N, C-alpha and C positions, 0 to 999 in steps of 0.2 A: 280598860280593865279595872275592875273594882279592887281596891286594896285588899290583899290577902288571898285572892282567888288563885294566883299563880302557884303559891306554895301549896294550896289545897289540891290543884290539878297535878302538881309534880308528885304528890304522894299517892295519887290514885292509881290503881292497877289498870293496865291497858288491855282491853279485851277486844277481840274481833269475833262477831257472830255472823253467820250467814243464814238468812231466812229463805226457805224454799217453798213458802206458801204459794199456792197456785191461784192466780187471778184470771178472770175471764177478760184477758187483755188482747188487743188487736195489734199493738204497736211496740212490742218488746224491743228495746234497743240499748246500745251502749252510749252512755252520756259522759262527756268530759266536764267535770265540775271544777270551777275556778273560784275558790273562796276569796274573802276580803282582799282586795288589791292594795289599797292604801299607797298608791303610787309605786309599788314594787313592780319588777319586770318579769317575775317568774311565769306569768301567764303567756308571755310570748313564746318561750321555749316549750311550754306544755302544749300549746297549739301546734307549733311547728313539728313537734315529735309525735303527735298523736292524732292529728286531724283526720288521717286516713283510717283510723281504727274506730271512730265513733260516728254516730248518726246525728248527734246534737251536742252543742257546747253551751253550758249554762254558767254565767257569771252570777255569783251570789251577792253582788252589790259592794258598797263602800269603796269607791274608786279613788277618792281624794283623802286628804288629811293624813300624811305620813307620820309615823312615830319618830320624834327627833333622835332618840337614842339608837335607832336602827341603823343609821348611817355608819356607826362605829361597831355595833354588835353584830350586824348582819350585812356587811358591805357587798357581798355577792348579789343579794336581792335588790340592792339599791345602786348597782353599778351604772355609771353614766348619768346619775340623777343627783340634783342638788336640792337641798331642803327648801331653798327659796325660789325654785323653778316655778314657771307658769306651766301648769300641768294640762293645759288645754290641748296640747298636741297629743298627749296620751289618750285623752278622752275622745278626740277625733279618730285616732287609730282604732279604738274599740267600737265607736259608732259606725265606722266604715265597714267593719266586719259584719255588723248587723244589716247595714244597708245593702251590701253586696250579696249576702246570703241570708235573707230574713227568716227562712225556715230552719236554718242550721243553728243560728245563734239566738240565745235568750239572755236579755240583760235585765237583771233584777235590781231593785233599789235596795237601800239599807239606811240605817239611821244617819250615816254620814252622807247619804244622798238626799234624803228628805229635807235635811236642814238647809239645803241650798234651793229647794223647790218651793216650800211653803214658809211664809214668814210666821205663821202660827205654830209651826212645828218646833218642839224643843231643840235647842242648839246642841249638837254633839260636841264631845271634847275635841279640841284641836280644830274646830271650825275656822276656816281661813277668813277672818273679817276683812283683811286687806283686799282680797280678790273675790269677795262674796258676790258682788254684782255681776262680775264676768261669768262666774260659774252658774249663777242663777239664770242668766240669759241663755247660757248653753243648754242647761237642762230643760228649760221651758221650750226652747226651739225643738228639741228632740224628745219631748216627753212621750210622744206616741210610740217610741221605740222601746220603752221600758215597761216592765210589769212588776207588780208587788209580789206576786206569787206565781209559781208555775206548777202544773201537774203533768207528769208523764207516766202513763199507766196508773199505778196506785202509789207512785212516789211523789210526795209533795216537796218542792224545793222552795225555800224562802231564806231570808237573811238570818233570822234568829229562831225560826221554828214556831209552830202554832201550838200552844198549850191548850188543854181542855178548859182551863179556867178562863183564858182569853176568848176562846170560841164561845163559851157561855155568854160572855158580855156582848160579843158581836151579835150573837143570835137574838139577844133581847133588844139591843139598840137598833138593829136593822129590821126588826119585826118579822123574823122567821116564825113559822107556826108554833104557837105556844104549847100545843099538845104533843109536840115531838121533841125528843132528846136532841140537844145541840150536837150536830154532826160536824166534825172537823173538816172532812173532805167537802162537804157542801158549803161550809164557810169559805174554804180555800177556793172552791170553784167560783163562788161569787166574787171574791177579791181578784181572782185571775181575769174574770170576764169584764170587770169594770175598768174602763180606761182611766188612767191616772188623772186626765184632764177633767173627768167627771166626779172626782172625789170632792164631795161637799164637806161642810164643816163637821158633820157627824163622822164621816170616814177619817178625816184628818185627826179628829179628837181620839178616835179609837186606836189608830196606828201610832199615836203619840203616847200611849200608855207606858209608863215606866215604873217598875216595882222598886222596893227598897233596896234590892240587890244592886241596882244601878243608880241609886240616889234619888229615886222618885217616890211618889206617895200613892201610886195606884196599887190595887190589890194584886196585879200581875202585869207582866210586860207583854207588849204586842209582838207580832211577827217580825218587827224591826228592832225590838228592844229586849226581848226575853233573855234573861241570863241563863247559862247552861244549867245552873242549879234548879231552875224552874222546870227542867225536864227530868229531874232525878227524884225518884221516890225515896230512896234512903241510901246511906253509905255505912257499911259496918266498920268495926274497929280496925280491920285490916285494910281499909281503904277500898274495898270492893263495892262497886256501884250496882244498885238495882234501879234500872231506868223506868221512867213512866211507860205505861203500855198504851199504845194507840191502835185500837182495833181496826183491822182492815186496811191500814195504810202504813207507809214507811216515810219517815221524814229525813231530809238532808238540809243542813244549815251550817252557818258559820257564826260570826259575831263575837264569840268568846275565844280569844286567841290562846292557842295551846302549843305545847312543844311536840305533842303527838296527837293524832286524831283519836277521838273516842267513837267507837263503832259498836253498836249493839243490834239486837234483833228487831228493834222498833225505830231507832233513829241513829243518825251519825252527825257529829259535829266535826267539821273538817278545816277549821280555820288555823292552819299551821304553815302558811307561806309556800304552798305547793299545790299542784293539781292532782285530781283523783279521777278514776274512771269507775262508774257504777253500772252494773247490769240491772236494768229495771225489773227483771223477773226474779232473779235469785237474790238481789240486793247485795251481791258480792262487790266489794269495793277494793280497788288496788291503787297504790300510789304510782304516779307517773313522773 
């Protein structure tokens, strides 16, 4: 979390919008979304209580690197967990869900995942240097089970969301047609369809983009690093947010920890230590 953002988010009004835009979709479904885990255990209860209500379960990444203060401030979410634990057992529990039902579960990466996969990737805060090699071996062994981005109908799921600015950069670097306007969904589809093991230096460089909001020097953050403020067009004096518009798509992401979810008619940030169910047609989102 960037210094100052929590006070900013605490003063923002909390809105829920439901979009009823009709798409030519063949696979409308209910999806259980599990935002940033960070060694918490909320995801277990969310799956146990809702697995029969949904067709797919999507983890939004960031499985490791717990917040030290959370053991005192949010003891329920860290019950039975010690800050100095080896969290490999938790990773195996999540991996086994995917291995047993590969079509049901989607495991996305996050900036706290990438820093254990690629040595060229910027280290995330709280990266565990002591156990880095162990976690690196784990992720490399199961790399084929993870995705950077997922698309379900016209809903794009990623760790931090895809901004138009970053899509423009990807469009240019990966040599999409120069005479076409950079399309976020086409960029997302390319990232979804490219196995992580095939990510060359160009891909790694792009997903390592960090804007000044998160202490970087790039013009914008990637789908792993974009701060929530990069998805906001403006905030008025009353704290009411006008979100960025993403034509023809809806985005769901985490990455910026909040006390309450921010849900708009074009995107939703759900990083608040609990699971949510989204209808991929209406974009109606409910806490579970």
